[in-house]
SEKOLPA-377700 format. One record per residue (C-alpha): x, y, z; residue in three letters. Coordinates in steps of 0.001 Angstrom, whole numbers, padded with zeros to 6 digits, always signed. Example, Ala and Ser with C-alpha at 12.3 -4.5 7.8 and 13.67 -1.06 7.14 Angstrom:
# SEKOLPA-377700
+012300-004500+007800ALA;+013670-001060+007140SER;
***
This chain:
# SEKOLPA-377700
+098096+098449+082200MET;+094139+098049+084056GLY;+094740+094797+085829THR;+096496+092568+087608TYR;+095943+089142+088916HIS;+098121+086748+091388SER;+100584+084714+090386THR;+098831+081422+091401ARG;+095942+082363+090047GLY;+093237+084686+088199ARG;+090513+084468+090713THR;+091186+087568+091986LEU;+091579+090335+090237SER;+092377+094469+091259CYS;+093692+097656+089761SER;+098135+098045+090712SER;+096839+100946+093342LYS;+095477+097949+094927VAL;+097980+095848+094408ALA;+100713+098322+095995ILE;+098957+098583+098573ARG;+098215+095114+099613THR;+102112+094085+098852GLY;+100951+090209+098111ILE;+097983+088794+096468ALA;+095790+086893+099593PRO;+096867+083349+098231ASP;+100219+083536+098954GLY;+101223+085033+094885GLY;+101868+087815+093324LEU;+100710+090683+091535PHE;+101336+090607+087857VAL;+100451+092532+084695SER;+097922+091307+083080ASP;+098575+093473+079426GLU;+102223+093013+079784LEU;+103433+094052+075999GLY;+100721+095466+075202THR;+101344+098627+075460GLN;+104808+099409+073814GLN;+107677+102376+074802VAL;+108605+104408+071933ASP;+111858+103718+071675ILE;+112099+106326+068939SER;+111795+108731+070752SER;+114141+108396+074299LEU;+117502+109984+073748ALA;+115395+113156+073436ALA;+113935+112642+076861LYS;+115157+113001+080633SER;+114746+110256+083356TYR;+112258+111952+084914PHE;+109871+112013+081225GLU;+110587+108254+080619ILE;+109786+106928+083923ALA;+106440+109337+083469GLN;+105926+107235+079924ASP;+106577+103616+081721VAL;+105140+103911+085112LEU;+102635+105341+083624GLY;+101939+102035+080753MET;+102629+100036+083788LEU;+099902+101387+086506LEU;+097071+103330+084218ASN;+094561+104013+087065ASP;+096697+106329+088434TYR;+096441+109650+087180THR;+099904+111330+084882ALA;+099361+113691+087473GLU;+099554+111561+090229GLU;+103017+109724+088801ILE;+104276+113320+087929SER;+104454+113684+091459ALA;+105842+110646+092342CYS;+108696+110749+089529VAL;+109933+114416+091458ASP;+108864+113847+095016GLU;+111169+110661+094483ALA;+114483+111477+091865TYR;+115050+115251+091601ARG;+117411+116254+094502GLY;+117812+112656+095946THR;+120302+111304+093605PHE;+123260+112236+092770ALA;+123148+112667+088985SER;+120490+114384+086389GLU;+120257+110791+085123GLU;+119581+109250+088463VAL;+121249+105885+086826THR;+123881+107037+085042PRO;+126150+104918+082156LEU;+129956+104782+082377VAL;+132274+103557+079263LYS;+134155+100859+080652LEU;+137795+100568+078542ASP;+137372+098982+075660ALA;+138433+095709+075083ALA;+141438+094843+072195PRO;+140431+093853+069236GLY;+138304+096131+065685ALA;+135095+093936+066984ASP;+135122+094268+070823ALA;+131517+094991+071900PRO;+131411+099310+073788GLN;+130766+097843+078021THR;+129322+100167+080243TYR;+128113+099465+084118VAL;+124937+101176+085140MET;+125879+103320+088073GLU;+122512+102375+090535LEU;+124336+103997+093870PHE;+123551+107222+093507GLY;+120061+107063+095667GLY;+120232+108731+099571PRO;+121292+105103+101188THR;+124020+104433+098067SER;+121827+101315+097624ALA;+120162+099937+094589PHE;+117520+099734+096164LYS;+117143+103283+096500ASP;+115734+103413+092520VAL;+112359+101618+093604ALA;+112397+102733+097397LEU;+112103+106155+097238GLN;+109234+105888+094952MET;+106985+102917+096602LEU;+106168+105642+099677PRO;+105276+107946+096631ARG;+103588+105386+095690LEU;+101446+103795+098390MET;+100675+107309+100093ALA;+098603+108371+096424ARG;+096771+105208+097300THR;+093839+105046+100008SER;+091594+102944+102582ALA;+089483+101606+099784LYS;+092348+100774+097301ASP;+093222+097662+100480GLY;+090949+097773+103232GLY;+092381+099786+105855ALA;+093686+103303+106974GLU;+096655+101777+108065ARG;+100049+100812+106599ILE;+101486+098201+108305MET;+104988+097310+105689ILE;+106993+094082+106885VAL;+109645+093205+104759THR;+113052+091367+105463ALA;+116729+092580+104064THR;+120312+090881+103699SER;+121726+093619+103516GLY;+120875+096655+101576ASP;+116628+096519+101637THR;+116142+097146+105419GLY;+117963+100345+105384LYS;+116249+101824+101787ALA;+113019+101115+103170ALA;+113222+102532+106117LEU;+114597+106214+104645ALA;+111848+105917+102275GLY;+108543+104742+104422PHE;+110322+106767+108132ALA;+107346+109208+108901ASP;+105671+108575+105238ALA;+101626+109628+106202PRO;+099385+106462+107755GLY;+102279+104165+107557THR;+104832+101502+110204GLY;+107557+099967+108629ILE;+109246+096624+111054THR;+112739+095236+108784VAL;+114194+091746+109365PHE;+117644+090966+109147TYR;+120147+088315+110161PRO;+121778+089472+113989GLU;+125749+088833+112431GLY;+125083+088316+108117LYS;+124536+091749+107368VAL;+127615+094069+107518SER;+128900+096728+110281ARG;+127612+099538+108417VAL;+124662+098374+107075GLN;+123585+096912+110949ASN;+124476+100842+111573LEU;+122365+102726+108820GLN;+119219+100553+110543MET;+120167+100618+113519SER;+120606+103973+113913THR;+117101+105216+111545GLN;+115327+108156+112947GLU;+111409+107996+112582GLY;+108910+107745+114812ASP;+107316+105049+112706ASN;+110554+102337+112365VAL;+111397+099119+113850ALA;+114345+097220+113276VAL;+114480+093175+114132CYS;+117764+090534+114109GLY;+116449+087444+113520ILE;+118264+084252+114767ARG;+119025+082638+110745GLY;+119841+083200+107772ASN;+118306+085685+104363PHE;+115882+082907+104114ASP;+115031+082334+106921ASP;+113163+085919+107442ALA;+111553+086595+104022GLN;+110020+083004+105233SER;+108934+084443+107897ALA;+107769+087799+106728VAL;+105405+085669+103948LYS;+104221+083681+106744ARG;+102901+086889+108429ILE;+100802+088039+104857PHE;+099534+083912+104767ALA;+098113+084560+108850ASP;+094417+084718+108105LYS;+094313+084983+111961GLU;+096350+087839+112137LEU;+094736+089989+109448ALA;+091432+090048+110885GLU;+092443+091341+113979ARG;+094413+093740+112082LEU;+092094+094661+109929GLU;+089293+094969+113015ALA;+092592+098036+114230ALA;+092268+099592+110993GLY;+095451+098473+110223THR;+096708+096866+106387VAL;+100014+094196+106148LEU;+102116+095229+102589SER;+105780+095053+102046SER;+108297+096534+100310ALA;+110112+093439+099596ASN;+110115+092574+096147SER;+106865+090908+096234ILE;+105200+093818+096058ASN;+105105+095179+092217VAL;+105967+098508+093380GLY;+108924+097977+094323ARG;+109124+096049+090852LEU;+108069+098397+088453VAL;+110217+101600+089120PRO;+113401+098582+088449GLN;+112105+099072+084257VAL;+112660+102303+083746VAL;+116127+102217+084714TYR;+115999+100047+081051TYR;+114953+102769+078987PHE;+116754+104713+080833ALA;+120359+103098+079969ALA;+119030+102534+076229TYR;+118055+106932+076079ALA;+121541+107138+077194GLN;+123123+104445+074689LEU;+121741+106854+072028LEU;+122763+109925+072642ARG;+126642+108894+073377ALA;+125791+107249+069972GLY;+126319+104370+071062ALA;+123693+102625+069098ILE;+121062+103193+066936GLU;+117021+103588+067330ALA;+115813+100285+067010GLY;+119318+098588+067023ASP;+119427+095069+070230ALA;+122163+095890+074239VAL;+122647+092633+076219GLU;+122571+093604+079992PHE;+124018+091676+082143CYS;+122621+091876+085564VAL;+123938+090178+089153PRO;+121032+089457+090599THR;+120169+088194+093957GLY;+116299+087421+094585ASN;+115419+087977+090461PHE;+113627+091324+090712GLY;+116357+093148+088631ASP;+115903+090462+086084ILE;+112465+090492+085700LEU;+112334+093901+085364ALA;+114226+093888+082415GLY;+111962+091128+080958TYR;+109220+094301+081757TYR;+111007+096126+079485ALA;+112036+093939+076710LYS;+108286+092986+076726ARG;+107528+097362+076598MET;+109952+097442+073917GLY;
***
């Protein structure tokens, strides 16, 4: 998939590297693929593939201006040895409900990453993808990540970007409205390029403020003059979205290996979601086969 455009219009078209480095489109829209669904994942081959191989296939389709070597390196750095399971997002079968026709039910565990948040799946990948962009992809030498959190994104983003070359990260969270553990996770994060700020208000206030920062053209000009470009680790960045597409296919692969389904069988995913990105990744997966 070669190009991305803004949800607010098709006048701006760019590569996935530009979309990831930029974060949010200049008109305030989100970057979406022009070619979603034109390439299909081979469902019949999934059972024989590891999470790492599935990730390489899916990300290679969604981000095809990255080389195969770049994608492979990103996958290895993000997932090998950093998650509790080799499956990365393992399925656990629940006890069957009474009745011969009761559906088989599984839970996909997304908490095996370094901060125990499901967002580790994406936020261990995003810094690696961003590190393989360059100034020509975004117009500045350094990247400043500005992110809002209701609790779990903050620590996962801070851990992912801590001491990453050429980047800085500031996380805004609603003071008094995250758990004590989450507060401590964020405020004790080590790294020379990290900052955390509590605001008065709720998460929506923090997210709206971040979007206003991105829409401030005068600020953007001042930062560009200083050799810095803003980007985000929230799900407004397509680089946060595409790694989540992978675990829908990985779940299907595990069901195939368990003999619970055959290739081509339909499955239903029930997704608890707040800011829509998780289920949107599922929609991408559905469009891709």
